[in-house]
C-alpha positions, 0 to 999 in steps of 0.5 A, a space after each residue: 480514532 480510539 481516543 475520539 470514541 473514548 472521549 465521546 463515551 467519557 463526555 456522555 458519562 460525565 454529562 449524565 452523572 452531572 445531570 443525575 447528581 444535580 437532580 438528586 441534590 434537588 430532590 434531597 433538598 425538596 425532601 428536606 423541606 418536606 421533612 422540616 415542614 412535617 416536623 415543624 407542624 408536629 412541634 407546633 401541635 405539641 406546643 399548642 397543646 402544652 400552652 393550652 394546658 399550661 398557660 403559665 409556661 413561657 415561650 423562652 422555656 418552650 424554646 429551650 426545651 425544644 433546642 436542648 440536645 442533652 441526653 435526657 431520660 428515655 421517656 418515649 420507650 414507656 410509650 413503645 417508641 424506639 429511638 432508632 427504629 420509630 419516630 414520634 413524628 409520622 414521616 413514614 409516608 414521606 420516607 416511602 414516597 421519596 425512597 421510591 422516587 430516589 430508586 426510580 431516578 436511579 433506575 432511570 439513570 442506569 437504564 439511560 446509560 445501559 441504553 446508550 451502550 446498547 445503542 452504541 453496541 448495536 451501531 458498532 455491530 452493524 458496522 462490523 457486519 458491514 465490514 465483514 460483508 466488504 471483506 467477503 465481497 473482496 474475497 469473491 474478487 469483487 473490488 467495486 465496493 462503495 464506502 460512504 463514511 463520514 464519522 470519525 471512529 476506529 471502525 470508520 478508519 478500518 473501513 477506509 483502510 479496507 477500501 485502500 486495500 481493495 484498490 490495491 488488490 484491484 490494481 494487482 488483479 489488473 496487473 496480473 491480467 496484464 502479465 498473463 496477456 503479456 506472457 501469452 504474447 511473449 510465449 507466442 513471440 518466442 514460439 515464432 522466433 524459435 519456429 523459423 530457425 528450427 524449421 530451417 535446421 530441420 530442412 537442412 538436416 533432412 537434405 543432408 540425410 536424404 542425399 548421400 551423394 551431396 558434395 562436400 561444399 554443399 554439405 559444409 554450407 548446410 552445416 555452417 547455416 545450421 551452426 548459425 541458426 543454433 547460435 541464434 537460438 542459443 542467443 535468444 534463450 540466454 537473453 530470454 533467461 536474463 530478461 526473465 530474471 529482470 522481470 522477476 526482480 531477482 538480479 542483484 547488482 553489485 555496483 561500484 565506481 567503474 571507468 567507462 573506458 573499461 566497460 567500452 573496451 570489454 564490450 568491444 572485445 565481445 563483438 570483435 569477431 563480428 566487426 572483423 568479419 564485416 570489416 567494420 572499424 570501431 573508433 573510441 574517444 572520451 575522458 579516460 578518467 570518467 566513471 559511473 557507478 554500476 554493475 560492471 559485467 551487466 553494463 558490458 552486456 548492455 553496451 555490447 548489445 547496442 554495439 552489436 545492433 549497430 554492426 548488424 545494420 552497417 554494410 561492409 567497411 562501415 564504422 562505429 564511433 563511441 564517445 564517453 564524457 562526464 559532467 556534474 549532472 551525468 555521465 554519457 556514452 554516445 554510440 554512433 554508426 553510419 548504417 542503414 538507419 531506422 525508419 521513423 515508424 520503427 523508432 518508437 518500438 526498437 526497445 520492445 521485445 521481439 520487435 523487428 523493423 523494416 531494416 532489421 537483419 534476418 539473424 536478429 531476434 529483437 531482444 538485445 536492445 530490450 535487455 540493454 534498456 532494462 540493464 541501463 535503467 537498473 543502473 539508474 540510467 536512461 537510453 534514447 535513440 535518433 536515426 536518419 535512414 541511409 545516414 546512421 543512428 545515434 544511441 545516447 546513454 546517460 547515467 545519473 548520480 
């Protein structure tokens, strides 16, 4: 843009200079003709008078005298005529006339160039003021600005960049508003999730404190329930902290090539107590040499949450099958159960935070699958689910690259 505006100014100066020089050349040639005419008329008068007084003087002698450029005796000084400052031929009027014409032309040319730069500066100042107004409008968080600019200079380029900036700021403002609404909804969900177990804990503790004669069996039942609710609260808080780190993009994954078998085995260990309690068998099969490039600990967290979700939706003596394979395109982990399944209306929402479907276990906080999805996607993976009520659910996880 800067080169374009410089070329435009340079072109104007070149054209103006060419016209001015051409005009000056024409004027000088015209002046020379007039000086020559005046000079010849004066010489003609002198020759005429000489031939009248000296008729014997030949034409050749007169021509030789006129064309003789040799230094001769200074005769004119006797008549008060100086060689340098005076002229025997009267050209003073012509000289003054042409001097003022030349001066006028020079002044006009300078004025034209000056006006050109003044007009350009005025247009530039208007554009700068318009840009200042646009920036002030953006600072007032008014992003609905209209830029109609078809010229090609650096200020027009700047206005286009400001327009792009306004679009970006508007997008960020919209996203901030969405984030605030999401935060509001999340806080509401968290409050609801904490309210139920805390209320339950409070009631059970009040029962224990208000009844000194409560039997040991009932007291133990209350304490077990209180512990379960505390475990659920702790699980909720821990997973919320993990999700918040993902949202803030502060988690750094330490990726390396890891055997899928090692990830699955470690994930099973984390849920073994729950699976043994319900008598659920976990069957594993697959290519023992299959690997994925991921963060081992986080991926164990993701897979264990999915297995835990399956166990929670299976009746006693059910099963979970895990199969893992690898091909040239991707690595795949399949987790299948024979649980109650997921209702078709709930299926699109199971990865939403705090979502609880029709068949959700009462102890579920609705956050584990959301965390798993975030982890898997962070490791360049994807997760999908298929489910048939009363038959079972299949989670398919694919890692690319």
